[in-house]
Steps between C-alpha positions, in 0.01 A plus 500: 500500500290204398291487186186491716611817678575669167157403366331622821687829486407559137131439573508711817652787301191491278675377187309311233684181411476274197715222356744734328576754771493239778771298329714807431465664842446213744627193317184289514410352164150374582315767694168323441620210712697699756236757602257241641780285646720774649258784573132409516516173695754589772388859563126467433473786251321522168702622204292637213554364151430700187519303174661683210504418130672649202724424205871436491734699280447231236121521511439184704240513778646508853340496843634555849375597845578802717520435877437773758449493876170654614638717781172680577292186546412435866537123455868545408608712799609212726693338217669828407621537859643145480668583169662813648628300796641236266677765293653656811622161620655403166668828417278629222472850645612764252785712626544864394737551209864553578645848494581619152796718409494784253834480329600795283668455167830689503542766237771343283520753220510832679793724418 
């Protein structure tokens, strides 16, 4: 899976991305540069930006931006279809989880 496909899939799933969670989950360190370059320009969609501000654990002011794909907007529908096709082509489709096994702990101390 490419980083563009991972970013498309995250936005199509409805996740809100920012610098921190994008780096941890997708591996892109500069989402502010990559959203216009990888998503908005090639697919013709508009990603909403919500500026956030707060204080760090040391009391210093911090600011960052949350990015979210407007899935209900009629002007994004063609681009969303292109994004889905791109994800299918580059293997970003989520597969169901593998079968899990319920192993039982043996009773070691029974007499």
